[in-house]
C-alpha positions in Angstrom: -67.8 136.8 247.8 -70.4 134.1 248.0 -68.1 131.1 247.5 -64.4 130.1 247.4 -63.2 127.6 244.8 -59.5 126.6 244.7 -58.9 125.3 241.1 -55.2 125.6 240.7 -54.0 122.2 242.1 -51.6 121.8 239.2 -49.6 124.7 240.7 -49.7 123.3 244.2 -52.0 121.4 246.6 -53.1 121.8 250.2 -51.0 119.8 252.7 -53.0 116.8 253.8 -53.8 116.4 257.4 -52.2 112.9 257.4 -48.9 114.4 256.0 -49.0 117.2 258.6 -49.4 114.8 261.5 -46.7 112.5 260.2 -44.3 115.5 260.0 -44.9 117.0 263.4 -42.6 114.7 265.5 -39.7 115.4 263.1 -40.1 119.2 263.6 -40.1 119.2 267.3 -39.2 115.9 269.0 -36.9 113.9 266.6 -34.9 116.8 265.2 -31.5 115.0 265.2 -29.2 114.9 262.2 -29.6 111.5 260.5 -25.9 111.1 260.1 -25.4 111.3 263.9 -24.9 108.2 266.1 -26.9 109.2 269.1 -30.6 108.3 269.8 -32.5 111.2 268.1 -30.1 110.9 265.1 -30.8 107.2 264.8 -34.5 107.8 265.0 -34.4 110.3 262.2 -32.3 107.9 260.1 -35.0 105.3 260.5 -37.7 107.8 259.5 -35.7 108.7 256.3 -35.2 105.0 255.5 -38.9 104.2 256.1 -40.0 107.1 253.9 -37.7 105.9 251.1 -39.2 102.5 251.3 -42.8 103.9 251.2 -42.1 106.0 248.2 -40.5 103.1 246.4 -43.5 100.9 247.2 -46.0 103.6 246.0 -44.1 103.7 242.6 -43.4 100.0 242.5 -39.6 100.6 242.2 -37.7 97.4 242.6 -35.6 98.6 245.6 -35.8 101.5 248.0 -32.3 102.6 247.2 -33.4 103.6 243.7 -35.2 106.6 245.3 -33.1 109.7 245.9 -34.6 112.6 247.9 -34.2 116.1 246.4 -35.6 119.6 246.9 -38.4 119.1 244.3 -39.2 118.5 240.6 -36.9 121.1 239.2 -33.8 119.7 241.0 -34.8 116.2 240.0 -35.1 117.2 236.3 -31.8 119.0 236.4 -30.0 116.2 238.0 -31.4 113.5 235.7 -30.8 115.4 232.5 -27.4 116.9 233.3 -26.3 113.6 234.8 -27.4 111.5 231.8 -25.9 114.0 229.4 -22.5 113.7 231.2 -22.7 109.9 231.1 -23.5 110.1 227.4 -20.6 112.5 226.6 -18.2 109.9 228.1 -19.3 107.6 225.3 -19.2 110.2 222.6 -23.0 110.8 222.7 -24.1 114.4 222.9 -27.5 114.4 221.4 -30.7 114.6 223.5 -34.3 114.3 222.5 -37.3 116.0 224.2 -40.6 117.6 223.3 -41.6 121.2 222.6 -44.0 121.5 225.5 -41.9 120.3 228.4 -41.8 122.2 231.7 -39.2 124.9 231.8 -37.2 122.9 234.3 -36.5 120.6 231.4 -36.3 123.1 228.5 -34.0 125.5 230.3 -31.7 122.7 231.3 -31.6 121.6 227.7 -30.8 125.2 226.7 -27.9 125.2 229.2 -26.6 121.9 227.7 -26.8 123.3 224.2 -24.5 126.1 225.3 -22.0 123.4 226.4 -21.8 121.5 223.2 -24.8 119.3 223.2 -27.4 119.0 220.4 -31.1 118.9 221.2 -34.0 117.8 219.1 -37.5 118.8 220.3 -40.3 116.7 219.0 -43.7 118.1 217.9 -46.7 117.4 220.2 -49.4 118.2 217.6 -52.8 119.6 218.2 -53.9 116.9 220.6 -50.8 117.5 222.8 -49.3 114.0 222.2 -45.9 112.9 221.1 -45.9 110.3 218.3 -43.8 107.2 219.0 -42.8 106.9 215.4 -41.5 110.4 215.4 -39.3 109.7 218.4 -37.9 106.6 216.7 -37.1 108.6 213.6 -35.3 111.2 215.7 -32.9 108.8 217.5 -29.4 108.8 216.2 -26.2 106.8 217.0 -25.0 109.7 219.3 -28.3 110.0 221.2 -27.6 109.9 224.9 -31.1 110.6 226.4 -34.8 110.9 225.7 -36.7 113.0 228.2 -40.5 113.2 227.7 -42.9 114.4 230.4 -45.5 111.9 231.7 -48.3 114.5 231.8 -48.3 118.1 230.7 -48.5 120.6 233.5 -50.8 123.0 231.5 -53.0 121.0 229.2 -52.9 117.7 231.2 -52.2 115.3 228.2 -50.7 112.0 229.2 -48.0 110.6 227.0 -47.5 106.9 226.0 -44.5 106.7 228.3 -44.2 102.9 228.2 -44.1 102.8 224.4 -41.7 105.7 224.2 -39.3 104.2 226.8 -39.3 100.9 224.9 -38.3 102.7 221.7 -35.4 104.5 223.5 -34.2 101.2 225.0 -34.3 99.4 221.6 -31.6 101.9 220.5 -29.6 101.7 223.8 -30.7 105.2 224.9 -31.6 106.2 228.5 -35.2 107.4 229.1 -36.2 110.0 231.7 -39.7 111.3 232.4 -40.8 114.3 234.3 -43.7 112.8 236.2 -44.3 115.7 238.5 -48.0 116.1 237.4 -48.6 112.4 237.3 -47.3 110.9 240.5 -50.0 110.6 243.1 -52.6 111.6 240.5 -52.7 108.6 238.1 -51.1 105.1 238.6 -47.4 105.2 238.1 -45.7 101.8 238.0 -42.0 102.2 237.4 -41.3 98.6 236.6 -44.2 98.4 234.1 -43.2 101.7 232.4 -39.6 100.6 232.1 -38.1 104.1 232.6 -34.6 104.7 233.8 -35.1 108.0 235.5 -38.3 109.6 236.9 -38.8 113.0 238.7 -41.5 113.8 241.2 -42.5 116.6 243.5 -44.3 116.3 246.9 -46.5 119.5 246.8 -48.3 118.2 243.7 -50.0 115.4 245.7 -50.8 117.2 249.0 -47.3 116.8 250.5 -45.0 119.6 251.7 -43.3 122.1 249.4 -39.5 122.0 248.9 -39.1 118.2 248.7 -39.2 115.7 245.9 -37.4 112.7 244.6 -35.6 111.2 241.6 -35.9 107.6 240.7 -32.6 106.2 239.3 -32.7 102.7 238.1 -30.3 100.3 239.7 -27.1 100.1 237.6 -27.2 103.7 236.5 -24.6 105.8 238.4 -25.4 109.5 237.8 -22.7 112.1 238.7 -23.5 114.2 241.8 -25.3 117.4 241.2 -24.6 118.8 244.7 -21.2 118.1 246.3 -20.2 118.3 249.9 -21.4 115.3 252.0 -22.1 111.6 251.9 -25.9 111.9 252.0 -28.1 110.0 249.5 -25.4 107.4 249.1 -22.7 110.0 248.3 -24.3 111.6 245.2 -26.6 114.3 246.6 -25.0 116.2 249.5 -26.9 118.1 252.1 -28.6 117.2 255.4 -31.8 115.5 254.8 -35.1 117.3 255.1 -36.5 114.7 257.5 -40.0 116.2 258.1 -40.3 116.9 254.4 -39.5 113.4 253.2 -41.7 111.9 255.9 -44.6 114.2 254.9 -44.0 113.4 251.2 -44.1 109.6 251.8 -47.3 109.9 253.9 -49.0 112.1 251.2 -47.9 109.8 248.4 -49.2 106.7 250.1 -52.6 108.4 250.8 -52.9 109.8 247.3 -52.0 106.6 245.5 -54.4 104.5 247.7 -57.3 106.7 246.8 -56.8 106.8 243.0 -59.4 104.1 242.2 -62.3 105.9 243.8 -61.1 109.5 243.3 -60.3 109.6 239.6 -63.7 108.5 238.3 -65.3 111.3 240.4 -62.8 113.8 239.1 -63.3 112.8 235.5 -67.1 113.2 235.9 -66.9 116.7 237.2 -64.1 117.6 234.8 -66.2 116.5 231.8 -69.2 118.4 233.1 -67.2 121.6 233.3 -65.7 121.1 229.9 -69.0 120.4 228.3 -70.5 123.5 230.0 -67.7 125.8 228.9 -67.8 124.5 225.3 -71.3 126.0 225.0 -69.6 129.5 225.2 -69.2 130.9 221.7 -65.6 130.6 220.3 -64.3 128.4 223.1 -62.1 125.4 222.7 -60.6 122.6 224.8 -56.8 122.3 224.6 -55.3 118.8 224.3 -56.8 115.4 223.9 -60.0 114.9 225.9 -59.4 111.2 226.6 -55.7 111.0 227.3 -55.5 113.7 230.0 -55.3 114.0 233.8 -58.6 113.5 235.6 -58.7 116.9 237.1 -57.3 119.1 234.2 -59.4 121.6 232.2 -57.6 123.9 229.8 -59.7 126.1 227.7 -59.2 129.1 225.3 -61.8 131.8 224.8 -61.3 134.0 221.7 -61.4 137.8 222.1 -60.3 138.0 225.7 -57.0 138.4 227.6 -56.2 135.7 230.1 -54.9 137.8 233.0 -58.0 140.0 233.1 -60.1 136.8 233.2 -58.1 135.5 236.2 -58.4 138.8 238.1 -62.2 138.8 237.6 -62.5 135.2 238.6 -60.5 135.9 241.7 -63.0 138.7 242.6 -65.7 135.9 242.4 -63.7 133.6 244.7 -62.4 131.3 242.0 -58.6 130.7 242.1 -57.3 129.5 238.7 -54.4 130.1 236.3 -53.6 130.7 232.7 -50.8 128.1 232.6 -47.7 127.1 234.5 -47.3 128.9 237.9 -43.6 129.0 237.1 -44.2 131.6 234.3 -47.3 133.3 235.6 -45.5 136.7 235.7 -44.8 136.5 231.9 -46.9 138.5 229.4 -46.0 136.0 226.7 -48.5 133.4 225.7 -47.9 129.8 226.9 -45.2 128.0 225.0 -47.4 124.8 225.5 -50.3 126.3 223.7 -48.1 127.7 220.9 -46.5 124.2 220.6 -49.9 122.6 219.8 -50.5 125.2 217.0 -52.6 127.9 218.6 -52.0 131.4 217.3 -50.8 134.1 219.8 -54.2 135.9 219.9 -56.0 132.7 220.9 -53.3 131.4 223.3 -53.5 134.7 225.2 -57.1 133.9 226.2 -56.3 130.7 228.0 -57.7 129.4 231.3 -56.5 126.4 233.3 -58.7 124.9 236.0 -57.2 121.9 237.9 -59.1 119.9 240.5 -58.1 117.7 243.4 -59.9 115.5 246.0 -61.3 118.6 247.7 -63.3 119.9 244.6 -67.0 119.1 244.2 -69.7 119.2 241.6 -71.0 122.3 243.4 -67.6 124.0 242.5 -68.3 123.2 238.9 -71.8 124.6 239.1 -70.4 127.8 240.6 -67.7 128.2 237.9 -70.4 127.7 235.2 -72.5 130.4 236.9 -69.8 133.1 237.2 -67.5 132.4 234.2 -69.8 133.1 231.2 -70.8 136.6 232.4 -67.2 137.5 233.0 -66.3 136.4 229.4 -69.2 138.3 228.0 -68.1 141.4 229.9 -64.5 141.2 228.8 -65.5 140.6 225.2 -67.8 143.7 225.3 -64.7 145.8 226.1 -62.4 144.0 223.6 -61.4 145.6 220.3 -60.1 142.1 219.3 -63.6 140.6 219.8 -65.2 143.4 217.8 -62.8 142.6 215.0 -63.6 138.8 215.2 -67.3 139.4 215.0 -66.9 141.9 212.1 -64.8 139.5 210.1 -67.2 136.7 210.8 -70.2 138.8 209.6 -68.3 139.7 206.4 -67.6 136.0 205.6 -71.3 135.0 206.0 
């Protein structure tokens, strides 16, 4: 193996040195329970409060107490959606609107609610991977309780017009939640400008520790508790706080957001170089809108190959990538995201997601462009499907 390239940062990122250093004292020295009255408990309470303030500042939330710490994006999504649904039901509203290519933390929560008497409408996302605001407006009903649309897709990286979508929901008196797990720390996220009511984020997507996240709940919205048992998180999210985790998350978020202005143009440059290079491969395509997408996201399909074989052969060359969401990587089914933008099964099966972070370089791109085309050529040479594609093409000439 001549080179190692980690290109699966949408799945998880490496813990930053700054976050690690910030966490250390709260793993060894200041280990007290933040609810205790003695010295090391008081110190950990200060650390949690400071982390909450730092996260609120990074997101431009109006007050630190609008930030609630959780175990990650999935919990935050569950809490936001189930809580908003319960609030809506009290007013006779049991209709929820989302999109077809949400993360499974959202889709499976909606399936759960459907089994408990709620009605769900899933909006189309079209070939470009974007929700149409006019289609959201047309779907809103008098009994709509919540709209939940992800900020940026975890597979194809497309960024939704969240500010416009939230404004439409509010015009009809409907709460708006966004799963911003892939966006926070990667692109600017200004909560007050967006006008959202609820926003989910996860630390390990922006070089923070795993197992910690947050939910923004706009002041004035009182969600029911998802976890009962204690008075933590102002009485609505029980459980002793993950002190080192929230401190590390706050440090990583501060670092990530501060570096957006110089990092993203560089990532966009190497992303576009890789996309342009891969599009020279016969029967390849980029998935999702090229302009409205995350700076480090490349999602491609190559006809006539099977994605898992491609990943294994890339791994042998030192390139770590994925075919879609890490949460469904064990499934043999094609990505629901790619199916939602209209790709047939046989093309969706040949997908490849490469996602970059601060650590990736132009040399990484050059190496991928060196090793990937021969792998595709080799897989196609063994593929009955590719043979069929070529035969049909020749017959149509």
